[in-house]
N, C-alpha and C positions, 0 to 999 in steps of 0.2 A: 701328305707325308713329304713335305718339302725339305726335311732335314737331311736326308741321305745324300743328295748331291753335294751340299756344302761340306759334309764330313768326308765324302769320297775325295773331293778336290783337295781338302786341307791335308789329309793324312796319306793319301795315295797318289797325289799329283796326277790325277786323272787315270790312275791304273785300273780303276774299276768303273770307268765311264762306259757303261754297257749301251743303253739306249737313252741315256739321259745326260744332261749337262748342268752347269751351274744355274741356268735360267729355265730349265725345262719343267721341273716338277712343281706342281702347285697343289696345296692341300685344299680339299673341299670342306668348306664351312658354310653355315647358314648365310644366304645372300643378304639378308636384312640384318644390319648390325643392331645390337641391343639399344633400347631407348636411352637418351642422354639422362644422366642422373643430376638432380639438383644439388649444388654444393651445400654442405651442412657443417656447422661448427662441431669439431670433434673434441672429445675429452681425452686426457692422457691415457685412460684405460682403453678407450677406443683406438687411439693411435698405437698402443702396444699390441692390441689384438690385430689391427690391420697389418702391423709389421710382421707378426707371426704368420698371418695369412699370406702375405707377400712372399715370405721366406718359403712357406710350404709350396706355393705355386712355383717359385723359382726352383726349388729342389725337384719338383715333378718335371719341370721343363728340362732341367739338367739331366734327369734320368732318361727322358725321352730322347734328348739330344745324344746321349751316350749310346742308346740302343734303339735305332729307328726301325728295327725289325720286329719290335713288339707289336702284335696286331691291335688295331684300335677300331671300334665300331664307327660306321658312318654317322655323321650328325643328321639332323632333320633335313629333309629335302627343301631346297629353296622354293619359295612360293611359285606356283604355276608349273613346276617340274614334276615329272613322274620318274620312278625308278625301275628296278628289275623285279622279276617274278620270283618270290620266295617259295612258291608252290610248285615250281618246275622241278622235275625229278633230278636235275643236275644240282639243285641247291642243297641236297641232303645226302650226298655221297660220303662213304666212310673214308677216312684218311689212310695214307700209307705211301711208301715210295714205290715198291713193286707189287704191293697187294692192295692198293687203293680200290674203292668201289668204282665201277664204270657203268656208263649208260650211253645209248646212242639211238639215233633215228636216221634212217636212210644211209648209214655208213656201216660197213662191215670192217671190223678191226682184224687185219690179217696177221700182224707181227709187231712185236716190240723187240728190237735188237739192242741190247745194252751197250753202253759205251765200252770201247777197248780199255783194258786196265791202265794203259799209259795216259789215258785221258780222264782218269778219275783221281780224286784226291787220295782216296784210300784211307780216310780217317773220319771217324764220327765223334771223336772226343777232342774238344778244343785244346786239351793239354798234350795231345799227340805231337811229337816233334815235327811231323810232316806239316802241320799247320803253320808253325812259326817259320819253318824252312821256306814254304811257299810264299808267305807274306814277305819274307826277307828278299826272295828272288824278284818280287814285284817292286822292290825299292822303297817299301813303306817304312815309316818310322812314327814315333809318337803315338803308338797304339796302346800303350800301357793302361790308359784310363778307360779304354773301351771294355765293355763286358766280354768275358771269355767267349760266350756263344757267338758274338759278333765276329771275333777272330775267325771262327770256323766258317761263317757265311762268306766272309771276304775271301778266304782261301779257296772256297768252292767256286767262286766266280772265275778263278784262273783257269777252270776246266769246263766252262759253259759252252754248250753247243750253240752255233749261230746259223748262218744262212746256207742255202743249197745252190748247186748248179748241176746240170745234167748234160751228158753227151753219150749217145748210143745206149749201150747197156750199163753205163757207169753213172753213179751218183757221187757227187763231191759234197761232203758235209763239213762246213767250216766250224772252227772251235777256237776259243781264246788261246788254246795251246797248240794249234796247228790245223791239220785237215785230215779227214779220213775218207778213203775212196772205197766205194762198195760196188759189187757186181749185182745188178738188178735184172739180169736176164730172166730170172724167175722171181718176181717181186715178193711172193709169199715165202720165199726161201732166200732172201737177200743175204749175201755173204760179204764179209770184209775182205778187200783185196790187199790194201796196204795203208799204212799211216805215216804221216809226215809230222814229226814233232818240231814245231817252230813257233814258240810263244810270241805274243805281242798284241793279241786281241784287236778287233773282235773277230778277225778271221773270216769275214765275208768273202765269198769266192765267186769267180766267173770263169768260163772256159770258152776257148775258141781254137778249133783245130788242135794243134799240139801244144797249146799254151794254156796255163792255169794262172789266174791272177788272184791275189790275196790282199785284203786290207789289213793294215797294221797301224794302230793308233797309240797303244799304251807305251809308257816309257821303259818297260822291261824288254821291248823288242830289240834284237841284236842283228847286225848284218849277217852274222854266221849262223843264225837260228839257234844259238846257244840257249840253254835253259837257265844259266846262272844269273841272268839279269845284270843288275848293277848294284853297287853298294847302296844301302839305305841312306836316305837323306838325313843329315844330322838334325837333331831337335833344334828348335829356335833358341837363340840366346836367352839366358835368364832375364825375366822381366818383360820379354816381348809378348808373351801370352796375355799379360795384364793390359797391354796397350792395344790388343787386337780390336779391330773395328774403328780405331781412331783415324787410321790412314788406309783407306781401301786400296789405293794404288800400290802401296808398299806391301800390303797383305797379299795382293794378287801376285806381285813379282816374287814374293817369298815362296809361292807354291811351285814355281818352275824348277824342275830338277837341274842339277849342275850339268854342264855340257859334257858329253861323252862322245868321243870320236867313233866308237863302235856301235852307238845307238842307231836303231832304224825305226823310222815312222814314215809310212808312205804305202806304196804298192809293190809287193813282191811279184816276180814273174818266174814261173817254173816251166820247164820243158817236160811234157808228159808223153813224149813219143814212146817211152817205155813206161807204161802205166803203173807198173809195180815199183818203179824206181824214179820218181820225179826228181829233177835237178833244178836248183835255183840258178837262173841265168841272168837275172837282173833284179835290181832293187832301186826303185825310183823314190828318192826322198822328197817330202813335202813339209811345209812349215807347220801345219796343224796335224800331220798324220792323215790317215785315211780311215774315217769311221765306217763309211761305205764307199762303194764305187759303182760305176755303171759302164758296161761295155757298149761302145757305140760303133756301128758299122756305117761307112759312107758308101752308098751304092755306086759312087763314081770313083772310088779309090780302093782297088782290090789289093794293093800292096801294103796297106797299113790298117790297123785298127786303132781306136781311140778310147781312152778311159777318162770319164768324168769323175773327179775325186771330190768327195764331200768330207771335209774335215770339221769336226765339232769340238775338238779338245783345245787345250791351251796352245799358244804359239811358242815354239821353242826359241831358245836364245840364238842370236846371230853367230855367237861363238861356236855353236854346234852345227848350224846350217846357215851359210852366208845369205844375207838379204832378208832374213825373217824379222818381222816386226809385229808386235801385238798392240801397237799404239792405235788410238782413235784416228780417224781420217784427218781431223783438223791438226793433229800433231805429226802425222806421217802419211803422205798421200800414197806411199807404197806399202801400206799395212797389209798383212796377210789375212786380215779380217775382210768381210764383205766381198767374198769372191769364191769361186770354185777353181780348181786346177784342171787343165786338160793335158793328158799324157798321150803322146804319139808313139805307137809301137810298130816298128817295121816287122811284118810277120816273118820274114826270112832272116831277120837279124834282130831279135828281141833284145839283145844285149845293148843295142843302141837306143833303147826307149828313153824318152826325156820329156819334161814338161815343156810344152810349146806355147801355152797361153794360160792366162789367169783371168777369165772373163768377170767383169764387174756386173753380175746379173741383177744386182739390187739398185743400180744407179737410177737417179732421177734424171730422165732425159731432158727435162726443161732446165734444170739448174746445174746438172753435172755432178751433183752430190752423190757420192758412192753409197751413202747410207740413206737411200731413197725410199725404203720400205720399212714399215713397222707393223706390229701385231694389232694395233688399234686399241690395245687394252684388253684384258681378259680377267676371268675369275681368279682370285688369288687367296692368300692366307687370311684366315679368320673372316671370310665372307666379304672382305674389302676388295673393291675393284682395283686392279693394278694399273698403273699408268702405262701408256704405250711404250713398248721397248723396240729398239731398232733390230731389224733382222740382219744378221751378219754371217749366216751359215745355211747351207742346205743339209738336211739329213739324208734324203734319198731323192734321186732323180730317175724317173722312168722315161726312156726314150721310145718313140714309136716311129722308126725311120720310114715306114711305108707311107706315113702321112706328113713326114717332115717336122714333127712336133715332139716336145718333151713336156712332161708334167713334173714340176719340182715341188717337193714337200720341204719347205725351208723355214723351219722353226716357227716364225710368226706369220708366215704366209704360204698360200698355195699359188704357184706361178705356172705360166705356160711359156715355153720357149720355142723359138724357131731354130731348128737344128740343121737346116739344109746345108749350111756351112758348119760342120761339127766342131771346128776349131774356134769358131766365133759365134756361139749361140747368142741369140738376142731375145730379150723378154718381150712378150706380146701382151700379157695380162697378168694381173695379180689380184688376189682376194685375201681378206682376213675374216675372222669370225670371233666374237667375244666368247663363244662357247668353247673355242679351241685353245688348248693350253700349249701344245707343241705339234706342229704339222710334221708328220713322220714319214709317210710313204704315199704312193699314188699308183693307180691302175687306170688304163683306158678301157672303155668298151671296145669290142672288136671293130665296130664301124667308126670309132673315134668321136662319137657324138656325146659321150659321157666320160666323166673322170670321177673316180672314187678316191678321196683322200682319207687318211687315217690320223687320229689325234692320240698321241702317246702321253696322255695325261697321267702323271705319276711316274713317268720315266721307265716303265717296265718293272719297277720294284714296288709299285703301289698296288694296294687292293682297291680297285676302282670299278668293280662290278657288284658291289654290295647292294642290298635291297634299297638303301636310301641314296645311292649314287645316281645323280641325274642321267637319264638316258640320252642326253645331248652332249655330255662330257665324256671324253675318252671313247668316242664313237667314230664311225665312218660318216663323212659328209659327201653326199653325191651331188655333183654339179653337171648341168648340161653344158656342152661345148659347141658353140655355133659361131662361125666367122672369127675363130680364135679368141672368143670371149667366154668367160665362165659365168654361169648363173646358177644359183643355189636351188636344189630341188627338195632334198630331205636328208634326215639322218638315219643311220641304222646302227643299233648296238645289240650285242649279245643279249637276248631277252632273259636268260636265266640268272638269278642272283647267285653270287659266289660268296664264300666266307671271308671273314676278316683276315685270314692268314693266307689267302690266295692272291698272288699278284695277277692282275687281269686288266687288260686294256686292248684296244684294237691294235693289231700288228700285221705281219706280212701275209699276203695272199696272192692268188693268181686266178685267171679265168679258167673255167671248165668249159670245154668247147661243145656245149649242147647247142645244136643249130636252132635258130629261131628264138633264143633267149639269151639274156645277159646274166651269167651266173658266176659268182666268185666264191672260192673256198678260201678261208682265212684263219690264221692262228690268233688266239686270244690268251697266250701264256697259259696260266693254270685254269683259264676259262675253257680251254680245249680248242676244238675245231668247230667252226660254224660255216655253213654254206648258205649264201644269200642270193636271192633272185632280185636283180635291180633292173629288169627289163623296163618296167615303169619306174623311172627314177623318183617319182613322187610317192611311190608306195612299195618300198623294198620290204622283203619278208624272208624269214628263215625257212629253208626246205630240208636241211639235214644238219646233224651235229654229232659230236663225240666228246665225252668229258670224263675226267677222273676226279676223285676226291682230292682234298688238299694233301700236299706232301707232309706237312706238319701242322696239326691243329692249333699249336701253341705259339708258333713263330712263323713269320713271313719269310719263307725260303724261296730264292729265285728258282723257278722251274716252269714247266709247262711248255707249250708249243711256241717256238720262236717263229717258225715259218710253216705254212701248209700250202703245198703246191701240187697241182695236177700235172702229171707227165705221162703221156702215152698209155692212158687207160687206168692209172692208179693215182692215189693221193699219198704224198709223203709228208710226214711231220717231223720237224727237227725238235725233238724234246730236249730241252736245255739240260735237265738233270739226269734224265733216264737213258736217252739214246736216240734211236731212230724208229719211228712209227710208220707202218704201211697200212693203207686203207683202200677199200674198194666201194664204189657207190652201190647202193641196193635200191630196188624200186620201192616207191611209197606213193601215197596219194598226191605228192608234190612232183614226182618224177617217175616216168614210165621206163620199162626195160628198153623200149625202142629208143628213147632219148639217150639212155646210157650207152646203148650199142652204137648209136650215131656218133656220140662223142668219141668213142673208141676208134672211129675211122680216121681220126686226125692223128698223124704221127709226125713227130719233130725229131730231126737229127741231133739238135742241141736245144737246151732251154736255159737261158739266163733271164729270170723273170723281169728284171729291170730293163732289159733290152727286149721290149714286147714285139712279138712277131704277128703278122697278119694271119688269121686262121681262115683256111679255105676247106670246104667240105667236098668230098667226091660226090658225083651224081649217082649215088647208089640208092637202091630201094629202101635200105634200112634208114637212110636219112629222110626219105619221103615218108616213111611210117612215123618218124618222130614228128614231122610237121602235121600229119593227120591227127596224131594224139593231141597236139597243142591246139589245133583248130576245134577238136571235139571238146577239150577242156574249157575253152573260151566261148564255145557255142557260136563260132563264127560261121558255121555251115549247118544246114539242116541235118538232123540225125540220119535220115535216109541217105543223104549224099555221103556222109561220113562212112556209113555201112557199105555203100557201093564202092567207095575208094578202097577201103580195107580189103574187101573181097577181091577186087580187081588186082591189087598189088600182090596179095597172097597167091592168086592164080598165076600171075606173071612169074613170081619167084619159083613156083613148083614146076611150071612148064618151060621155064627159061626162055619165054617169048614175051619180052616187055614191050614190044613194038605196039601192041594193041592199047597200051595206056595213053598213047598220044591223043586219042579221041576225047579223053577226059580233061585235057588241059584247057581248052577254050572256055569252058564254064567257070573254071577257077580264075582265069584271067579276067573274066567279066565281073567277078566278085571282088577284085582288088579295090576298085574305086569306091565300093560301098561298105568296105570293112569298117568296123567301129573303132579300131585302134591302128596306129602305124605298125605295131608288131604283127597284127593279123594280116595287114596288107602285104608286108614283107614275106610272111610265111606262105600266103597264097601264091605270090609270084614265084618264090623259090620252089614250091611244090610243083607248079605248072612247068617250070623249066626242067625239073628232073623227069617228069612224066613224058616230056617231049624228047628228051635225049638221055635216057637212063644208061648208065655205064655197066650194068650187070643184068 
């Protein structure tokens, strides 16, 4: 479904660039092109028939181009590829917005809190005046040829929920229309505290102490947070549409909105000292806006925080922001392409925040060429391999300051950065993959030995989990990381088939702090929530899930989980169309209650998932019981030794005399060297340490 981005750019000037860009979305077609046809002499009748056929095909293509939201079945799987399971219970759920069928395994759904009224379009009829008003505020024009139902879908995008941040008992949910702040002191009874209406999309948020940061990329963003946007761009002069495609450079320039001195695209900063009354204290402009951003803390600089800005949209005109250029490097060495931006924010004076560097993280160190990386070619339209395309943007960067590294998901590549000097990150490694359409986001394992990258094939608005969609496309790619170099291990994709009208692809997730295992909870848009164990990166597998039926069985509507993150004992899902989901893990054959309880011992004062924190577990006996359960599952110890450990720990808990457990530690330490897997070796060592020095 590669038509949507081109439409979005042409008629919305990037106003609805959600998680996709001009080069992001690629349609899945058969990998093997049809056999070549032998030329034959045609008769006039045949030529007439062929002309009619060509016209019919063109009419069909025009219809699809006009309405890219019409669901379409996946074509046949490419040779050697496998797809999703159509017999999974998630594949047959009934549709609906708030009454869709639901199913789950290992997850208990505690709450769906609907969006506040101010963050809903409030219209279901494309002829409702609210629809045209919203589209007008987004600065869109030339939509008269689009189907009416498409008007409705585009207007709904202006109110889409996006990413999360957490602090104490507060949850911050970004939205294309602003941000909502919730009280999660009682997660099952989460309550809205306040809303900040401040359009500009996509509204990704981060929080640090009394400061809230928000990404703004769309051209309707205003410095004053006004909802009125800007006047719609005038339609192209008569005759220009006929010449479309003849001059690509002119076509691209035509898409850029007219300069507006009140337009804002970059990172907003709010003071949230009064949590119920956030106040904007700074607005740092960038040339491409901020699709996403990453909060970066320097252990050696307590006075400032840093923001890595990832811009994926068009470069604005220099008349709007001085110094901006969207030219290729050979035409302008100062181009705003092929870089990220770094904002320095003085914590005590955020109003002085400014861009302090624009690192060329894609540079070829040997030649100095700033366009030094490309995607190596990928699967593309109608089964044809696409030629390699330069990487000129990052979508998401996850920093792990505890190990001095960052993992960047940068459109055509996954990269590793040295961030010991956060103002001047340096690339250490880069990989590409022909199965990957658009490198979207990244997560480290807690020990930093693995990186999970995601592929947002279809741009978030594509149905990419259908029965015949390859399970290597739109999936996670798990890499081992050793000596700052990445090596591929395997893929993981949501195993359940989804319908033709459900947007579904790998999206945002976070670690669940189960000791002794690498577990990630992840959003898959209308594919719901999936929990993956990647302790063995070569054999990842699903251990829990939650899913709803499609919002609309007849049309592909943007919805589902944008992000799914673990925070202090619960999982929160940012449901794009519906609101806020709250979940709790439930024991299953894949996860014990002890493992869940051990995960709950980890408490964080703040969580910005792209600023990954080192997880440390207390030396509590509940953590020891989790390790024992894992060693029993893997049969790393004899059954009798497992029984003795469990009995001894239970006795220590009831008697409050854990000192006697020390005598069991030496035999565990002796087993470390003979364990069958590195994971079991680590579990045995960690268990022995707790038994020697229990904290309860």
